[in-house]
KOLVEX-386476 format. One record per residue: x, y, z of N, C-alpha, C in turn; residue in three letters. Coordinates in steps of 0.2 Angstrom, whole numbers, plus 5000, padded with zeros to 4 digits. Example, Ala and Ser with C-alpha at 12.3 -4.5 7.8 and 13.67 -1.06 7.14 Angstrom:
# residues 2
506649725039506249785039506649845039ALA
506449895035506849955036506450005039SER
This chain:
# residues 423
476352934967477052894967476952814968MET
477152794963477252714963477652684967VAL
477552634971478052604976478452554973PRO
479052554975479552504972479252434971PRO
478852414976478552344975478152324969ARG
477852384967477452384961477852374955ALA
478452414954478852404948479252334949TRP
479452304954479652244955479252184952LEU
478552194955478152154951478052154944ALA
478052224942477952234935478452194930LEU
479052204933479552174929479652094929PHE
479452074935479351984936478751974931LEU
478252004931477651984927477752004919LEU
478252044917478552054911478952004908ALA
479351974914479951924912479451864911PHE
478951844914478551794914478151794907VAL
478051854905477651864897478251844892TYR
478851864894479451854888479351784888ILE
479451734893479451674894478851634889LEU
478351674891477551644888477751654880ASN
477951704878477951724870478551684868PHE
479151684872479651644869479551564868LEU
479151544872479051464872478551454866ASP
478051504866477551504861477851504853ARG
478351544853478751554846479251514844GLN
479451464849479951424847479951384841LEU
479151364840479051324835479151364828LEU
479051424828479151464822479851484820ALA
480351494826481051504825481251444823ILE
481151384824481551324822481151284818LEU
480651324813480251294809480651244804ALA
481351264801481551234797481951164799LYS
482251174805482551104807482051054809PRO
481451084812480851044813480651004808ILE
480551044801480351014796480850964793GLN
481450974793481950934791482050864795ASP
481850874801481850814806481250774806ASP
480550804806479950774807479650774800LEU
479850804795479450804788478750844788GLY
478650884792478150924792478050964786VAL
477350994783477251034779477151104781THR
477151164777477051224779476351224782ASP
475951194778475251194781475151154788GLY
475551104789475451084796475851134801GLN
476351164799476551214803476151264806LEU
475751294800475251334802474751314806GLY
474451264805474051244810474151224817ARG
474751194818475051184825475251254828ILE
475551294824475751364828475051414828GLY
474451394825473951434824473351404827GLY
472951374823472251344825472351294831LEU
472651254831472651204836472851234843TYR
473351274842473651304849473051364851PHE
472851404847472351444848471751424852ALA
471451364849470751344852470851334859LEU
471351304861471451294868471651364872PHE
472151394869472351454872471751514874TYR
471351524868470851574869470251544873CYS
470051484871469351474875469451454882VAL
470051424884470151424891470351484895LEU
470551534891470651604895469951624898ALA
469451614895468851644898468651614905ILE
468551544906468451514913468951534918PRO
469651534915470151554920470051634921ILE
469851674917469851744918469351754924GLY
468751724922468151724927468351694934TRP
468751644934469051624941469551674944LEU
469951704941470451754942470151814946ALA
469651834942469151894946468951874953ASP
468951804955468651794961469151764966ARG
469751744964470251714968470951744967THR
471451724970472151744968472451744962ASN
472551794959472751804952473551774952ARG
473851794956474651774956474651704957VAL
474251664960474451604961474151564954ARG
473651594951473451554944473951564939ILE
474251634940474851644935475451594935LEU
475551594942476251544944476051474942SER
475451454942475251384941475251364933LEU
475051424929474951424922475751434919ALA
476051464921476851474919477151404920CYS
477151374926477351304927477151254921GLY
476551254920476151214915476351224909LEU
476351274906476651294899477351274898TRP
477751294903478451274903478651194903SER
478151164906478351084906478051054900ALA
477651094896477451074890477851084885ALA
478151144886478651164881479351114881THR
479451084887479951034888479750974885ILE
479050944885478850904882478950904873ALA
478850964871478950974864479650944861CYS
480150954866480850934864480850854863GLY
480350824866480350744866479950724861PHE
479550764857479150734852479550704846ALA
479250644844479550604840479250594833ALA
478550634833478150634828477750704827SER
477450714822476950774821476350764826TYR
475950704827475550704832475650724839PRO
476350694840476650704847476750784849GLN
477050814844477150884843476550934844LEU
476050904841475450944840475150944847ALA
475150884850474850884857475250914862VAL
475850914862476250964866476051034866ALA
476051054858475951124858475251144860ARG
474751094860474151114863474151124870MET
474551084874474551094881475051154883ALA
475451174878475651244880475151304879VAL
474751294875474051334875473651344880GLY
473551274883473251274890473451304895VAL
474251304896474551344901474551414899GLY
474651434894474751504893474051544893GLU
473551504892472851534894472751574900ALA
473151554905473051584911473651644914GLY
473951644908474551694908474351764909GLY
474151794902474151864901473551904904VAL
472951864905472251914907472451924915PRO
472651884919472751894926473251954927PRO
473851944922474351994924474152064922SER
473752064917473352134915473052164920TYR
472552124924472352144929472752164936ALA
473152124937473652144942474052204942ILE
474352214935474652284933474052334934ILE
473552324933473052384933472952404940SER
472952354944472852364952473452384955ASP
474052394952474652414955474852484953LEU
474652514947474652574945474152604944PHE
474152684946473552724944473452734937PRO
472852774936472552764929473052804925PRO
473352854927473852904923474552864922ASN
474652814925475252774923475252704920ARG
474552684919474452624916474652614909ARG
474552664905474852654898475552634898GLY
475852674902476752664902476752594905THR
476452574910476552514914476452454910ALA
475752454906475552404901476052404895LEU
476352464893476752464888477352424890GLY
477652434896478252394898478052314898ILE
477452314902477252234902477252194895TYR
476952244890476852214882477552214878ASN
478152234883478752214878478852144879LEU
478452104882478652034883478552004875GLY
478052004872478151974865478751984861PRO
478952054860479652064855480152054859PRO
480252054866480852024869480851944869LEU
480351914871480251844870480451824863GLY
480151854858480251834851481151844850GLN
481351894852482051914851482451864854ALA
482351854861482751804863482651734862LEU
482051724860481851654856482351644850GLY
482351694847482651694840483451684842VAL
483751724847484451734848484551664852ALA
484251644857484551584860484251514857PHE
483651524855483351464852483751434845GLY
483851484841484351484836484951464836ALA
485251494842485951474844485951414846SER
485551384851485651314854485551274848ILE
485051284844484851224838485451224834ALA
485851284833486451284827486951234831ALA
486951254838487651214841487451134843ALA
486751134845486551064847486051034843TYR
485351054845484751034842484151064843SER
483751064839483051104841482751074848TRP
482851014849482450984854482851014860ARG
483551014860483851054867483551124868ASP
483451164863483151224863482551234867ALA
481951174865481451174869481451154876PHE
481951114877482051074884482351134890MET
482851164887483251204890482851274893SER
482451314887482151364888481451344892LEU
481151284892480651254896480751254904GLY
481351234905481651224912481651304915ALA
481851344911481951424913481151444917ILE
480751424913480051434914479751404921GLY
479951344922479651304927480051334934VAL
480651364934480951404938480651474939LEU
480551504935480151564936479451564938MET
479051504938478451504940478551504948ALA
479051474951479251474958479351544960GLY
479651584957479851644959479351694959ILE
478851684955478251734955477851714961VAL
477751654962477351624968477651654974TYR
478251664975478651684981478651754982LEU
478751794976478851864978478351914975PHE
477851894971477351944970476751934974VAL
476451994976475951994981475352014977ARG
474751984979474152004976473952074978GLU
473752114974473652184976472752184977PRO
472652244980471952244981471552264975GLU
471052234973470552254968470252324967ARG
470452364963470152434962470352484967GLY
470952464971471152524977471252584974ALA
471552584967471752644965471252684960LEU
470652654959470052684955469652714960ASP
469252764958468552784960468052734959ALA
467752694963467252644961466652684958PRO
466452644952465752664949465252664954PRO
464652694953463952684958463852614959PRO
463952574953463652504954464152454957GLU
464752484959465252444963465452484968GLN
465052504973465352534980465452474985ARG
465852484990466052444994465452414997PRO
465552344998464952295000464452264996GLY
464652294989464252264982464552204980SER
464152164978464452094975464852094969SER
465252054968465652064961465252044955PRO
465452074949465052054944465051984942ALA
464451964939464451884937464751874931GLY
464851804929465151784923464851814917PHE
464051794917463751814911463651884911TRP
463551914917463551994917464052024914ALA
464652004915465252034913465252024904THR
465051954902465051934896464551984892CYS
463851994895463452034892463652114892LYS
463952134896464252204896464652204891MET
465152174890465752164884465352164877PHE
464952124876464652124870464152164868VAL
463952204873463352254872463652314871SER
464352324871464652394870464952404864ARG
464852434859465152434852465852454853PRO
465952494857466852514858467152444859MET
466952404864467352354867467452304860LEU
466852294857466852244852467252274846LEU
467352334845467752364839468352364840LEU
468652374847469252364848469552294847VAL
469152254849469352174849469452144842SER
468852174838468952164830469552194827LEU
469652254828470252284826470852244828ALA
470952234833471552194836471652124833CYS
471052094832471052024828471252034821ALA
471052084817471252094810471952114810ALA
472252154815472952164815473352104817THR
473152064822473552014823473551944818GLN
472951954814472951904807473651904804PHE
473851984803474451994800475051984804VAL
475052004811475651994814475851924816THR
475451884818475551814820475651774813TYR
475351794808475651754802476351764800ALA
476451834801477151854800477651824804MET
477551814811477951794817478051724815LEU
477551684814477651614812477951594806ASN
478051634801478451614795478951664792PHE
479051724795479651764793480251724793THR
480451694798481051654799481151604793THR
480651564793480651524788480851554780LEU
480451604780480351634773481051674772PHE
481451694776482051724776482651674775LEU
482551624778483051554777482851534769MET
482251514768482151474763482151514757ARG
481951574757481851604750482351664750GLU
482551684755483051754755483751734756LYS
483851664758484651644758484851654765GLY
484551674770484851684777485051614781MET
485551624784485751564788485551574795ARG
485451504800485251494806485651554810LEU
486351554809486751594813486651674812GLU
486451684805486151754804485551774808ASP
485151724807484451734810484551754818VAL
485051714822485151714829485351784830ALA
485751834826485851894828485551944825VAL
485451944818485152004814484452014815TYR
484051954814483351944815483151954823TYR
483551934827483351944834483452024836ALA
483852054834483952114836483452164832LEU
483252144826482652184823482052174827LEU
481852104829481252094833481152124840VAL
481852124843481852154850481852224850GLY
482252254847482152334846481552364842LEU
481352324837480752354833480152344836GLY
479952284837479252264840479352304848ILE
479852294850479852324858479752394858GLY
480152434853480152504852479452524850GLY
479052484846478352514844477952504850GLY
478052454854477552434859477552484865ILE
478252504867478452554872478152614870TYR
478452644864478252704862477552724861ALA
477152674858476352674858476052684865SER
476352644870476152654877476352724880GLY
476852744879477052824882476652864878TRP
476552854871476152924868475352914870LEU
475152854871474452844873474352894879ILE
474852884884474752914891474652994890ASP
475053014884474953084883474453114878ARG
474253074874473753084868472953074871LEU
472953014875472253004876471853054881ALA
472253084886471953134890471653194886PRO
471853204879471653254876471053244871ARG
471153184869470553144865470553074865SER
469953044867470052964868470052934861ARG
469952974856470052934849470852924847ARG
471152944851471952924850472052854852ALA
471652814856471652744856471552714850TYR
471252744845471152704838471552744833ALA
471652814832471952834828472652824827LEU
473052804833473752794833473952724830LEU
473452674832473652614828473452614821PRO
472952654819472852664812473352694809ALA
473652744811474152784808474752734807ALA
474952694812475452644812475452594806GLY
474852564806474552514800474752544793LEU
474552604792474552634786475252654784GLY
475752664790476352674788476752614785LEU
476552554789476752494788476652464781ALA
476052474778476052434772476452444766VAL
476752504765477152494758477752464760PRO
477952474766478752444768478552364768PHE
477952344770477852274771477852234763PHE
477652274758477652254752478352244749LEU
478752304751479452304749479952244752LEU
479752224758480052174762479952104758PHE
479352094756479052034753479452024746VAL
479552074743479852084736480552084735HIS
480952104742481652114741481952054740ALA
482552054735482952004732483451964736LEU
483652004742484051954747483851984754ASP
484051944759483851954765484152024769TRP
484752044767484952104771484452164768PRO
484252164761483652214759483152204763LEU
482852144762482252124766482252144773ALA
482752134776482752154784482752234784MET
483052264780482952334780482352364779ALA
481852334775481252354773480752334778PHE
480952274782480552244788480552284793LEU
481052334794481052374800480452404801THR
480152454797479652494797479052454800VAL
478752404796478252354799478252324806PRO
479052314807479052284814478952324819THR
479052384818478852444823478252464823VAL
477952484816477252504816476652454817CYS
476852384815476352344816475952334823ASN
476452354829476252344835476152414839TYR
475952464835475652524838474852514842PHE
474652454839473952444842473952404849TYR
474452384852474352334858474252364864LEU
474752414865474652444872474052504872SER
473952544867473252574867472552534868PRO
472652484865472052434865471952404871SER
472452374874472452344881472152404886VAL
472552454885472352504890471652544890THR
471452534884470852564883470252514887LEU
470352454886469852404888469852404896VAL
470552404898470652404906470352464909GLN
470452524905470152594909469452594908GLN
469052554905468452554902467952514906SER
468152464910467852414913467852424921VAL
467352394925467452394932468152354934ARG
468352374941469052334942468752254943PRO
468352234945468152174947468052134940ASP
468052164934467852144928468552144923GLN
469052164926469752174922469952104918ARG
469952054922470251994921469851964915VAL
469151954916468751924912468751964905LEU
468652044906468652084900469352074896SER
469852064899470552054897470551984892GLY
470251944896470151874893469751874886ALA
469151914886468651914881469051954875LEU
469452004877469852044872470351984868LEU
470651954873471151904870470851844866LEU
470151824868469851774864469651794858LEU
469351854857469251874850469851884845ILE
470251924848470951944844471351884842MET
471451844847471851784847471551724843ASN
470951704844470651664839470651684832LEU
470551744831470551754823471251774821VAL
471651804826472351824823472751774824GLY
472851734830473451684831473051624828LEU
472351604829472151544826472151544818GLY
471951604815471851594808472451624804LEU
472751674806473351704803473851654800GLY
474251614805474751564803474351514799PRO
473751494801473351434797473351464790THR
473051514789472951544782473651554778TRP
474151584781474851584778475151514776LEU
475151464780475351404779474851374773GLY
474351364774473851354768473951384762ALA
474151454761474251484755474951454752ALA
475451454757476051424754475951354751SER
475551304754475551244751475051254744ASP
474551304744474251314737474751334732TYR
475151374733475651404729476251364727PHE
476351304730476851264729477051234723ARG
476451214719476651194713476751234707THR
476451294708476551354703477151384704ALA
477351394710477951434713478351394718TYR
478551344716479051304721479651344724PRO
479951384721480451424725480251484728ALA
479551514727479451574730478651564733HIS
478451514736477751504737477651544743ARG
478151544747478051594753477951664752LEU
478351694747478251764744477551774743GLU
477251734738476651744736476051734741PHE
476251694745475751684752475851744755ALA
476351774756476451844761476051894757PHE
476051894751475651954747474951944749TYR
474651894751473951874753473751914759THR
474251934764474051974769473852044768LEU
474052074763473952144762473252164763THR
472752134760472052154762471852164769PRO
472152124773471952114780472352184784PHE
472752204781472952274784472552324783TYR
472152324777471652374775470952364780PHE
470852294782470352284786470452304793VAL
471052304796471252324802471152404803ALA
471552434797471452504798470752524797ILE
470352504793469652524794469252504800GLY
469452454803469052444810469352494815LEU
469952514815470152564820469852634819PHE
469752644812469452704811468752714814LEU
468352654812467752644816467752654822LEU
468152624826468252634833468452704835LEU
468752744830468852804832468252844832ALA
467752834827467152864827466752844833ARG
466752784835466352764841466552794847SER
467152804848467452844854467252914854LEU
467352944848467153014848466353024850GLY
465952974848465252974850465152964857ARG
465552914860465452914867465652974872GLU
466153004869466353074872465953134871ALA
465553134865465053174865464353164869ARG
464253104870463753084874463853094881SER
464453084883464553104890464553174892GLU
464853214887464853294888464153314888ARG
463653284885463053304885462553294891ALA
462853254895462453224901462553274906ARG
C-alpha cells in the first residue's frame, strides 16, 4: 500500500518537472517573436536551445547526482528549481542574442539538479511493482510542460510580449521551489528494496568512480542510454522547431498554436508516456525484453506518419498526421528510466540517472536541435520557403538508428535473463 504522502510528493515533483520543461521549451515556443525582435537565425536558435544549453545541463548533472546520492535530495531539487526559474526570468530581460544565450545556459545549470534527484526520490517512495506507473506519472512533466508552455506562453506573448511570458512563468518556479522545500520529505534510501549482498546495512555507499565504472561496464546500461540518445535526437529537434515550422511554413497563427498544438502536445506526449509506464509494469514481469521492444515498436509506427506530417500542405492536415508520432515517439522514456532505476543499487540511483541523462541529453538535446537548425540554414538558399521541411526530412535516418539500438538492447536483456536462469 503506497501512503498518501508518497502520492503528494510525486505530484509535487511532477509539477516541478512540468516547470522544468516549460521553462526549457519557452525558447522553442516563442521562436518566431524572438527572431522578429532580436534577429536571430534558425542556426542560432538551434545552438542556444541545444548545444549551449546541453553542455551545462548534462555535464553538471554528474557531480550534482553524486552529491545528491550522499546528501539531502529534496534540498538540492529545491535549490535547483529556484536557480533555473530565476534564470528564466533573466531571459525576459535579454536585449541581444549573447545575453539570451548566457541566460539560457544559466537555465541549464539549474535544471541539471532537477531530474536525477527526483528519479531517486520517487524510486524510494514507491515499491518496485509500482515504480513504472509512478515514473510514468512523473514523466508526464515534459508533455504537460510543453503543452502549458504553448498555451500560456503563446497566449501571453500574443496578448503582451514574449518577454512577459518568460518573466511570469519564471516567477511561478521560484514560488514552487519554496513549496518543495517545505512539503516534500527526504525518503530513506533503499527502504523498499531488498539490499544486494554488496549493500548490506553498515556498508559504505558506492563511490563516484565505482558507480561510473559500473555504469559503463554494463552493456545493457550503455545500450539503453544510446537508444534514448538517438530517440531524443529526433524528439528534441522536433520540439524545438515544430512551432516555428507550423507557423512559418504551414500558415499557423500564434493564437492557433496556443490552443491546438498545446492540446496535441499535452494529450499526445502525455498519453504516450503514461501508457508506456502502465504497459511496462504489466509486460516486464513476463519478459525484461519488453523494456526495449515497446519503444522500438512505438518508433517504428511513428516513422510513416512523421513523413506525412512534414509533407502535409497545410497546418490542420499536418497536425492530424503529427498525432501518431507525438504519442509513439515517447514510448521509450518510462521503460528506459524504470529499467535503469531497477538495475542499480539504491545508493547509485541518482548518479546512474544522471549518467543516463548525460548520454541521452548530450546527444539528443545537445545535437538534435543544433543539427536541425544548421540544416535549415543550409537549405535556405535552395529552398527559402521550405527550408525547415527539407531539414525535417534529415531526421528520418535517426529514427532507424534508435530502433536498431533498442533491438540490440532487447537482445542484451535476453542474454542477461538467460545468464541469470543458468546460475
